[in-house]
Short mmCIF file of the C-alpha atoms (twelve columns), coordinates in Angstrom:
data_MODEL
# 
_entry.id   MODEL 
# 
loop_
_atom_site.group_PDB 
_atom_site.id 
_atom_site.type_symbol 
_atom_site.label_atom_id 
_atom_site.label_alt_id 
_atom_site.label_comp_id 
_atom_site.label_asym_id 
_atom_site.label_seq_id 
_atom_site.Cartn_x 
_atom_site.Cartn_y 
_atom_site.Cartn_z 
_atom_site.pdbx_PDB_model_num 
ATOM 1   C CA . MET A 1   -234.659 37.226 92.479  1 
ATOM 2   C CA . THR A 2   -236.319 33.837 92.780  1 
ATOM 3   C CA . GLU A 3   -235.594 31.318 90.134  1 
ATOM 4   C CA . PRO A 4   -238.574 29.691 88.472  1 
ATOM 5   C CA . ARG A 5   -239.297 26.083 89.575  1 
ATOM 6   C CA . LEU A 6   -240.788 23.226 87.801  1 
ATOM 7   C CA . PHE A 7   -242.847 22.126 90.719  1 
ATOM 8   C CA . PRO A 8   -244.005 24.400 93.623  1 
ATOM 9   C CA . ASP A 9   -243.033 21.924 96.341  1 
ATOM 10  C CA . ASP A 10  -239.721 21.252 94.597  1 
ATOM 11  C CA . PRO A 11  -237.096 23.083 96.727  1 
ATOM 12  C CA . PRO A 12  -234.539 24.764 94.402  1 
ATOM 13  C CA . ASP A 13  -231.498 23.660 96.189  1 
ATOM 14  C CA . LYS A 14  -232.226 20.385 97.613  1 
ATOM 15  C CA . PRO A 15  -230.180 17.450 96.163  1 
ATOM 16  C CA . PRO A 16  -232.191 14.675 94.538  1 
ATOM 17  C CA . HIS A 17  -232.492 11.403 96.181  1 
ATOM 18  C CA . ASN A 18  -234.390 8.153  95.326  1 
ATOM 19  C CA . GLY A 19  -236.372 8.005  98.656  1 
ATOM 20  C CA . THR A 20  -234.178 5.468  100.354 1 
ATOM 21  C CA . ASP A 21  -232.563 6.310  103.662 1 
ATOM 22  C CA . ALA A 22  -229.112 5.951  102.395 1 
ATOM 23  C CA . SER A 23  -229.932 8.295  99.358  1 
ATOM 24  C CA . LYS A 24  -231.600 10.764 101.521 1 
ATOM 25  C CA . LEU A 25  -228.557 10.902 104.022 1 
ATOM 26  C CA . THR A 26  -226.240 11.318 101.064 1 
ATOM 27  C CA . ALA A 27  -228.458 14.119 99.645  1 
ATOM 28  C CA . GLU A 28  -228.267 15.882 103.158 1 
ATOM 29  C CA . THR A 29  -224.502 15.693 103.189 1 
ATOM 30  C CA . MET A 30  -224.329 17.241 99.651  1 
ATOM 31  C CA . GLN A 31  -226.461 20.189 100.540 1 
ATOM 32  C CA . PRO A 32  -223.526 22.633 101.147 1 
ATOM 33  C CA . PHE A 33  -222.115 22.006 97.849  1 
ATOM 34  C CA . ILE A 34  -225.244 22.268 95.558  1 
ATOM 35  C CA . GLY A 35  -224.871 25.762 94.600  1 
ATOM 36  C CA . LEU A 36  -220.983 25.613 94.116  1 
ATOM 37  C CA . GLN A 37  -221.421 22.514 91.718  1 
ATOM 38  C CA . ARG A 38  -224.301 24.019 89.807  1 
ATOM 39  C CA . GLU A 39  -222.304 27.324 89.368  1 
ATOM 40  C CA . ARG A 40  -219.225 25.288 88.116  1 
ATOM 41  C CA . VAL A 41  -221.484 23.467 85.487  1 
ATOM 42  C CA . LEU A 42  -222.987 26.934 84.290  1 
ATOM 43  C CA . GLN A 43  -219.554 28.510 84.144  1 
ATOM 44  C CA . PHE A 44  -218.080 25.560 82.125  1 
ATOM 45  C CA . ILE A 45  -220.943 25.688 79.622  1 
ATOM 46  C CA . GLN A 46  -220.707 29.582 79.165  1 
ATOM 47  C CA . GLN A 47  -216.947 29.198 78.818  1 
ATOM 48  C CA . CYS A 48  -217.452 26.853 75.926  1 
ATOM 49  C CA . GLY A 49  -219.536 29.528 73.919  1 
ATOM 50  C CA . PRO A 50  -221.319 28.380 70.906  1 
ATOM 51  C CA . ASN A 51  -219.266 25.135 70.749  1 
ATOM 52  C CA . GLY A 52  -220.991 24.049 73.986  1 
ATOM 53  C CA . ALA A 53  -220.545 20.781 75.793  1 
ATOM 54  C CA . THR A 54  -222.203 17.429 76.260  1 
ATOM 55  C CA . ASP A 55  -222.915 16.014 79.676  1 
ATOM 56  C CA . GLU A 56  -219.888 13.704 79.289  1 
ATOM 57  C CA . GLU A 57  -217.650 16.670 78.456  1 
ATOM 58  C CA . ILE A 58  -218.923 18.525 81.366  1 
ATOM 59  C CA . GLN A 59  -218.228 15.563 83.743  1 
ATOM 60  C CA . ASP A 60  -214.802 15.005 82.140  1 
ATOM 61  C CA . ALA A 61  -213.713 18.635 82.500  1 
ATOM 62  C CA . LEU A 62  -215.117 19.228 85.990  1 
ATOM 63  C CA . LYS A 63  -214.332 15.708 87.299  1 
ATOM 64  C CA . ILE A 64  -217.787 15.034 88.668  1 
ATOM 65  C CA . ARG A 65  -219.962 11.933 88.069  1 
ATOM 66  C CA . GLY A 66  -222.982 12.000 85.868  1 
ATOM 67  C CA . ASP A 67  -225.328 11.339 88.708  1 
ATOM 68  C CA . SER A 68  -224.098 14.728 90.180  1 
ATOM 69  C CA . GLU A 69  -223.767 16.724 86.879  1 
ATOM 70  C CA . ARG A 70  -227.085 15.841 85.242  1 
ATOM 71  C CA . PRO A 71  -229.348 17.129 87.939  1 
ATOM 72  C CA . HIS A 72  -227.573 20.517 87.943  1 
ATOM 73  C CA . ARG A 73  -227.621 20.558 84.151  1 
ATOM 74  C CA . LYS A 74  -231.334 19.815 84.237  1 
ATOM 75  C CA . ARG A 75  -232.052 22.564 86.800  1 
ATOM 76  C CA . LEU A 76  -230.010 25.070 84.635  1 
ATOM 77  C CA . VAL A 77  -232.238 24.064 81.637  1 
ATOM 78  C CA . GLU A 78  -235.591 24.582 83.750  1 
ATOM 79  C CA . TRP A 79  -234.140 27.938 84.871  1 
ATOM 80  C CA . ARG A 80  -233.397 28.841 81.243  1 
ATOM 81  C CA . ARG A 81  -229.706 29.535 81.864  1 
ATOM 82  C CA . ILE A 82  -228.703 26.862 79.315  1 
ATOM 83  C CA . ARG A 83  -230.304 25.160 76.417  1 
ATOM 84  C CA . ASP A 84  -230.099 22.407 73.918  1 
ATOM 85  C CA . SER A 85  -228.081 23.751 70.858  1 
ATOM 86  C CA . GLY A 86  -229.792 21.507 68.466  1 
ATOM 87  C CA . ASN A 87  -226.360 19.868 67.766  1 
ATOM 88  C CA . LEU A 88  -225.211 16.432 68.650  1 
ATOM 89  C CA . ARG A 89  -221.591 15.233 69.532  1 
ATOM 90  C CA . MET A 90  -220.315 11.634 69.939  1 
ATOM 91  C CA . THR A 91  -219.620 10.276 73.484  1 
ATOM 92  C CA . HIS A 92  -216.715 8.066  74.422  1 
ATOM 93  C CA . SER A 93  -218.854 5.127  73.456  1 
ATOM 94  C CA . GLY A 94  -219.557 6.610  69.951  1 
ATOM 95  C CA . ARG A 95  -223.371 7.477  70.790  1 
ATOM 96  C CA . PRO A 96  -224.749 10.943 70.028  1 
ATOM 97  C CA . ALA A 97  -225.161 13.255 72.793  1 
ATOM 98  C CA . THR A 98  -226.870 16.706 73.098  1 
ATOM 99  C CA . VAL A 99  -224.646 19.708 73.084  1 
ATOM 100 C CA . TRP A 100 -225.692 22.192 75.634  1 
ATOM 101 C CA . ILE A 101 -224.997 25.941 75.316  1 
ATOM 102 C CA . ALA A 102 -225.554 28.972 77.604  1 
ATOM 103 C CA . ALA A 103 -228.932 30.576 76.921  1 
ATOM 104 C CA . GLU A 104 -227.361 33.790 75.576  1 
ATOM 105 C CA . SER A 105 -225.001 31.885 73.258  1 
ATOM 106 C CA . PRO A 106 -225.748 31.618 69.581  1 
ATOM 107 C CA . ALA A 107 -225.807 27.994 68.398  1 
ATOM 108 C CA . LEU A 108 -223.458 26.740 65.684  1 
ATOM 109 C CA . PRO A 109 -225.181 25.398 62.624  1 
ATOM 110 C CA . PRO A 110 -225.795 21.704 62.767  1 
ATOM 111 C CA . ALA A 111 -223.411 19.482 60.795  1 
ATOM 112 C CA . ASN A 112 -224.615 18.021 57.535  1 
ATOM 113 C CA . ASP A 113 -223.300 14.543 58.375  1 
ATOM 114 C CA . THR A 114 -224.728 13.589 61.781  1 
ATOM 115 C CA . THR A 115 -223.048 10.221 61.761  1 
ATOM 116 C CA . ASN A 116 -219.482 11.615 62.109  1 
ATOM 117 C CA . ASN A 117 -219.137 15.365 62.761  1 
ATOM 118 C CA . SER A 118 -215.593 15.134 63.914  1 
ATOM 119 C CA . THR A 119 -212.925 17.543 62.622  1 
ATOM 120 C CA . ASP A 120 -209.442 16.536 61.945  1 
ATOM 121 C CA . SER A 121 -208.272 17.830 65.540  1 
ATOM 122 C CA . GLU A 122 -211.098 15.987 67.235  1 
ATOM 123 C CA . LYS A 123 -210.124 12.684 65.466  1 
ATOM 124 C CA . SER A 124 -206.600 12.886 67.226  1 
ATOM 125 C CA . ASN A 125 -208.237 12.685 70.554  1 
ATOM 126 C CA . GLY A 126 -210.644 9.931  69.819  1 
ATOM 127 C CA . GLY A 127 -213.445 11.958 68.206  1 
ATOM 128 C CA . ARG A 128 -213.750 14.198 71.394  1 
ATOM 129 C CA . GLY A 129 -214.043 17.910 70.741  1 
ATOM 130 C CA . GLU A 130 -211.650 20.133 72.537  1 
ATOM 131 C CA . LEU A 131 -212.560 20.770 76.156  1 
ATOM 132 C CA . CYS A 132 -213.191 24.320 76.832  1 
# 
C-alpha cells in the first residue's frame, strides 16, 4: 500500500535537505536509515499510549537530534499515523510543546491549568514527564 504524499513530486523516503551541496550529500548518506528512524519514532509514540510524547521527549528517548526527528514526525502526521493530542507539555526550557499521540490512541483530557500541568512525579525530574 502506498502512503499518501503531501506533494506529488515529494519522494516518500528522501531525506530533506536545504539545497546546498553539503546538505544534499548528507541527505544521500542518510537514505539507508530513513525508514528505520521513522519506524523508531512511530514505535516510541505508540509505546507512550494516550500520554504521548513531545518532539523533545522523542529526541531524548531515541537519542536523535531535532533536525532528524522532526521531519520523521512531520511525515508521520502527514500519513495520519500520529496526531496532535490537543495537549501541551513543558520543554526543558519551560516552553509549551505539542504532545503527539498515535492516531489510534485516545487523547487524555487537557489539563485545566496550562501554565503548569506537572504532577508530583514529574516535578521530581524537572517538570519532565516519564519517558515511555
